[in-house]
MMTF fields as JSON, N, C-alpha, C and O atoms, coordinates in Angstrom:
{
  "mmtfVersion": "1.0.0",
  "mmtfProducer": "UNKNOWN",
  "numBonds": 287,
  "numAtoms": 288,
  "numGroups": 72,
  "numChains": 1,
  "numModels": 1,
  "chainsPerModel": [1],
  "groupsPerChain": [72],
  "chainIdList": ["A"],
  "bondAtomList": [4, 2, 8, 6, 12, 10, 16, 14, 20, 18, 24, 22, 28, 26, 32, 30, 36, 34, 40, 38, 44, 42, 48, 46, 52, 50, 56, 54, 60, 58, 64, 62, 68, 66, 72, 70, 76, 74, 80, 78, 84, 82, 88, 86, 92, 90, 96, 94, 100, 98, 104, 102, 108, 106, 112, 110, 116, 114, 120, 118, 124, 122, 128, 126, 132, 130, 136, 134, 140, 138, 144, 142, 148, 146, 152, 150, 156, 154, 160, 158, 164, 162, 168, 166, 172, 170, 176, 174, 180, 178, 184, 182, 188, 186, 192, 190, 196, 194, 200, 198, 204, 202, 208, 206, 212, 210, 216, 214, 220, 218, 224, 222, 228, 226, 232, 230, 236, 234, 240, 238, 244, 242, 248, 246, 252, 250, 256, 254, 260, 258, 264, 262, 268, 266, 272, 270, 276, 274, 280, 278, 284, 282],
  "bondOrderList": [1, 1, 1, 1, 1, 1, 1, 1, 1, 1, 1, 1, 1, 1, 1, 1, 1, 1, 1, 1, 1, 1, 1, 1, 1, 1, 1, 1, 1, 1, 1, 1, 1, 1, 1, 1, 1, 1, 1, 1, 1, 1, 1, 1, 1, 1, 1, 1, 1, 1, 1, 1, 1, 1, 1, 1, 1, 1, 1, 1, 1, 1, 1, 1, 1, 1, 1, 1, 1, 1, 1],
  "groupList": [{"groupName": "UNK", "atomNameList": ["N", "CA", "C", "O"], "elementList": ["N", "C", "C", "O"], "formalChargeList": [0, 0, 0, 0], "bondAtomList": [1, 0, 2, 1, 3, 2], "bondOrderList": [1, 1, 2], "singleLetterCode": "X", "chemCompType": "L-PEPTIDE LINKING"}],
  "groupTypeList": [0, 0, 0, 0, 0, 0, 0, 0, 0, 0, 0, 0, 0, 0, 0, 0, 0, 0, 0, 0, 0, 0, 0, 0, 0, 0, 0, 0, 0, 0, 0, 0, 0, 0, 0, 0, 0, 0, 0, 0, 0, 0, 0, 0, 0, 0, 0, 0, 0, 0, 0, 0, 0, 0, 0, 0, 0, 0, 0, 0, 0, 0, 0, 0, 0, 0, 0, 0, 0, 0, 0, 0],
  "groupIdList": [1, 2, 3, 4, 5, 6, 7, 8, 9, 10, 11, 12, 13, 14, 15, 16, 17, 18, 19, 20, 21, 22, 23, 24, 25, 26, 27, 28, 29, 30, 31, 32, 33, 34, 35, 36, 37, 38, 39, 40, 41, 42, 43, 44, 45, 46, 47, 48, 49, 50, 51, 52, 53, 54, 55, 56, 57, 58, 59, 60, 61, 62, 63, 64, 65, 66, 67, 68, 69, 70, 71, 72],
  "secStructList": [7, 7, 7, 7, 3, 3, 3, 3, 3, 6, 6, 1, 7, 7, 2, 2, 2, 2, 2, 2, 2, 2, 2, 2, 2, 6, 7, 1, 3, 3, 3, 3, 3, 7, 7, 1, 1, 7, 7, 1, 7, 7, 2, 2, 2, 2, 2, 2, 2, 2, 2, 2, 6, 7, 7, 7, 3, 3, 3, 7, 7, 7, 7, 6, 6, 7, 7, 7, 7, 7, 7, 7],
  "xCoordList": [20.521, 20.228, 19.021, 18.026, 19.141, 18.036, 17.44, 18.142, 16.035, 15.346, 14.719, 14.249, 14.732, 14.028, 12.74, 12.753, 11.742, 10.485, 9.676, 9.995, 8.512, 7.623, 6.165, 5.95, 5.215, 3.789, 3.344, 3.852, 2.38, 1.515, 0.107, -0.232, -0.764, -2.135, -2.747, -2.043, -3.933, -4.527, -4.749, -4.827, -4.836, -5.047, -3.719, -3.791, -2.557, -1.367, -1.312, -0.527, -2.111, -2.063, -1.486, -1.471, -1.033, -1.119, -0.025, 1.108, -0.405, 0.355, 1.727, 2.758, 1.719, 3.079, 4.076, 5.243, 3.749, 4.46, 4.948, 6.139, 4.051, 4.398, 5.452, 6.462, 5.122, 6.076, 7.451, 8.406, 7.606, 8.768, 9.571, 10.785, 8.751, 9.347, 9.893, 10.915, 9.191, 9.711, 10.899, 11.852, 10.91, 12.13, 13.33, 14.42, 13.141, 14.252, 14.774, 15.937, 14.017, 14.407, 15.396, 16.332, 15.079, 15.966, 15.272, 15.939, 14.034, 13.309, 13.367, 13.288, 13.515, 13.581, 12.18, 12.036, 11.259, 9.791, 8.917, 9.357, 7.629, 6.653, 5.39, 5.089, 4.657, 3.344, 2.164, 2.129, 1.25, 0.072, -1.016, -1.522, -1.402, -2.432, -3.732, -4.0, -4.679, -5.889, -7.055, -7.949, -6.839, -7.793, -9.066, -9.13, -9.998, -11.282, -10.988, -10.153, -11.599, -12.654, -12.081, -11.145, -12.663, -12.096, -12.335, -13.426, -11.301, -11.394, -12.481, -12.649, -13.226, -14.088, -13.434, -13.981, -12.315, -11.619, -10.245, -9.637, -9.612, -8.235, -7.347, -6.241, -7.965, -7.326, -6.044, -5.038, -5.987, -4.783, -3.619, -2.44, -4.13, -3.134, -2.523, -1.313, -3.417, -3.035, -2.019, -1.063, -2.259, -1.453, -0.02, 0.987, -0.011, 1.305, 2.131, 3.336, 1.533, 2.166, 2.869, 4.015, 2.106, 2.52, 3.611, 4.622, 3.416, 4.369, 5.664, 6.689, 5.807, 7.041, 7.601, 8.718, 6.789, 7.226, 7.452, 8.291, 6.701, 6.901, 5.981, 4.934, 6.472, 5.535, 4.891, 5.607, 3.729, 3.058, 2.961, 2.82, 3.047, 2.639, 1.485, 1.548, 0.433, -0.832, -1.151, -0.973, -1.622, -2.17, -3.68, -4.134, -4.43, -5.865, -6.769, -7.017, -7.244, -8.098, -9.645, -10.545, -9.747, -11.065, -11.822, -11.287, -12.997, -13.864, -14.179, -14.15, -14.497, -14.702, -15.995, -16.203, -16.859, -18.057, -17.837, -18.732, -16.686, -16.506, -16.343, -15.809, -16.887, -16.635, -15.631, -15.625, -14.811, -13.787, -12.741, -12.302, -12.345, -11.273, -10.281, -10.686, -8.934, -7.955, -7.259, -6.887, -7.066, -6.405, -5.33, -5.589, -4.083, -2.825, -2.017, -0.955],
  "yCoordList": [-1.097, -1.183, -2.092, -2.043, -2.91, -3.875, -3.347, -3.028, -3.266, -2.964, -4.247, -5.094, -4.356, -5.552, -5.079, -4.125, -5.738, -5.291, -6.461, -7.621, -6.072, -7.087, -6.526, -5.32, -7.426, -6.949, -7.139, -7.987, -6.349, -6.654, -6.361, -5.544, -6.967, -6.89, -5.79, -5.384, -5.286, -4.367, -4.928, -4.158, -6.123, -6.721, -6.686, -6.994, -6.353, -6.228, -4.96, -4.081, -4.803, -3.526, -3.76, -4.908, -2.773, -1.323, -0.975, -1.451, -0.188, 0.098, 0.777, 0.458, 1.668, 2.239, 1.195, 1.325, 0.216, -0.824, -1.674, -1.965, -2.061, -2.833, -2.1, -2.666, -0.728, -0.02, -0.077, -0.372, 0.2, 0.194, -1.184, -1.228, -2.315, -3.515, -3.893, -4.572, -3.439, -3.693, -2.906, -3.403, -1.598, -0.709, -1.219, -1.278, -1.61, -2.243, -3.598, -3.929, -4.316, -5.55, -5.133, -5.844, -3.962, -3.378, -3.535, -3.525, -3.668, -3.546, -2.16, -1.172, -2.137, -0.871, -0.242, 0.968, -1.077, -0.605, -1.736, -2.878, -1.405, -2.451, -1.954, -0.769, -3.027, -2.791, -3.159, -4.198, -2.204, -2.357, -3.075, -2.508, -4.323, -5.025, -4.815, -5.262, -4.15, -3.717, -4.753, -4.382, -5.943, -6.932, -7.016, -6.497, -7.69, -7.906, -8.625, -9.53, -8.286, -7.186, -5.853, -5.633, -4.89, -3.555, -2.819, -2.919, -2.044, -1.268, -0.181, 0.382, 0.125, 1.227, 2.567, 3.638, 2.479, 3.668, 3.653, 2.632, 4.533, 4.631, 5.687, 6.091, 6.037, 7.183, 6.673, 7.374, 5.454, 4.978, 4.76, 5.056, 4.212, 3.931, 5.333, 5.495, 6.262, 7.519, 8.252, 8.873, 8.159, 8.733, 8.131, 8.827, 6.698, 5.989, 6.383, 6.602, 6.473, 6.926, 8.251, 8.409, 9.235, 10.583, 10.627, 11.309, 9.931, 9.951, 9.328, 9.864, 8.358, 7.784, 8.394, 8.121, 9.185, 9.805, 8.944, 9.242, 7.891, 6.984, 7.273, 7.913, 6.739, 6.891, 5.406, 4.47, 5.252, 3.932, 3.416, 4.166, 1.993, 1.181, 0.36, -0.295, 0.321, -0.518, -1.577, -1.388, -2.682, -3.621, -3.547, -3.955, -3.003, -2.728, -3.273, -2.586, -4.483, -4.971, -4.587, -5.337, -3.266, -2.628, -2.774, -2.463, -3.21, -3.45, -2.161, -1.149, -2.087, -0.764, -0.176, 1.026, -0.929, -0.237, 0.347, 1.067, 0.153, 0.804, 2.285, 2.839, 2.922, 4.283, 4.622, 5.749, 3.715, 3.953, 4.837, 4.686, 5.839, 6.802, 6.901, 7.157, 6.726, 7.04, 8.271, 8.548, 9.068, 10.414, 10.5, 10.477, 10.601, 10.781, 11.979, 12.224],
  "zCoordList": [-12.568, -11.225, -10.984, -11.707, -9.961, -9.595, -8.292, -7.333, -8.309, -7.082, -6.564, -7.324, -5.262, -4.615, -3.869, -3.091, -4.13, -3.406, -3.014, -3.277, -2.31, -1.957, -2.007, -2.128, -1.913, -1.756, -0.394, 0.339, -0.027, 1.155, 0.975, 0.118, 1.721, 1.581, 2.483, 3.407, 2.321, 3.105, 4.563, 5.52, 4.682, 5.994, 6.808, 7.998, 6.298, 7.116, 7.857, 7.5, 8.887, 9.617, 11.03, 11.476, 11.722, 11.276, 10.191, 10.25, 9.283, 8.083, 8.468, 7.874, 9.419, 9.84, 10.298, 9.928, 11.031, 11.465, 10.288, 10.182, 9.428, 8.278, 7.391, 6.973, 7.121, 6.272, 6.862, 6.143, 8.183, 8.886, 8.813, 8.614, 8.998, 8.899, 7.53, 7.429, 6.443, 5.053, 4.802, 4.202, 5.26, 5.048, 5.759, 5.191, 7.068, 7.827, 7.282, 7.513, 6.63, 5.975, 4.75, 4.386, 4.205, 3.124, 1.722, 0.688, 1.727, 0.401, -0.097, 0.633, -1.432, -2.024, -2.394, -2.567, -2.489, -2.677, -2.299, -2.169, -2.116, -1.988, -2.58, -2.723, -2.921, -3.622, -2.619, -1.959, -2.604, -1.772, -2.566, -3.534, -2.191, -2.862, -2.378, -1.262, -3.088, -2.666, -3.373, -4.134, -2.984, -3.496, -2.561, -1.446, -3.129, -2.431, -1.11, -1.103, -0.049, 0.0, 0.138, 0.907, -0.648, -0.716, 0.587, 1.148, 1.115, 2.285, 2.153, 1.072, 3.245, 3.297, 3.677, 3.417, 4.265, 4.746, 4.364, 4.682, 3.762, 3.295, 4.157, 3.8, 5.262, 6.043, 6.629, 6.521, 7.273, 7.889, 6.853, 7.05, 5.753, 4.584, 4.108, 3.95, 3.908, 3.298, 4.26, 3.796, 5.62, 6.648, 6.664, 6.79, 6.517, 6.573, 5.324, 5.445, 4.177, 3.023, 3.084, 2.664, 3.647, 3.872, 4.976, 4.81, 6.054, 7.252, 6.716, 7.135, 5.919, 5.448, 4.144, 3.705, 3.605, 2.373, 1.149, 0.3, 1.08, -0.017, -1.206, -1.112, -2.343, -3.534, -3.673, -4.029, -3.426, -3.424, -4.823, -5.789, -4.914, -6.011, -5.642, -4.602, -6.377, -6.07, -7.098, -8.301, -6.594, -7.385, -7.059, -5.99, -8.044, -7.711, -8.832, -9.823, -8.669, -9.643, -9.499, -9.121, -9.881, -9.789, -11.019, -12.083, -10.987, -12.117, -12.742, -12.041, -14.074, -14.763, -14.275, -14.446, -13.689, -13.129, -11.869, -11.428, -11.121, -9.715, -9.844, -10.805, -8.716, -8.635, -7.558, -7.063, -7.192, -6.185, -6.791, -7.931, -5.887, -6.29, -5.248, -4.114, -5.466, -4.568, -4.875, -6.016, -3.789, -4.016, -3.03, -1.827, -3.497, -2.73, -3.127, -2.556]
}
């Protein structure tokens, strides 16, 4: 089985609209790229993930010294 996906960046807001666009195109999954600059607030992203019932995949180049924690 082959899955087709795409990536989008934290700047592609609002997340609910972007999730809906990707799903309507027919992508099986998408990766959320959390590259620099790192967002200060993940509330909107967390809400969209829960509202759409998706299991997110992240590209997160966080340095070993970072204290950033994502909780979903």
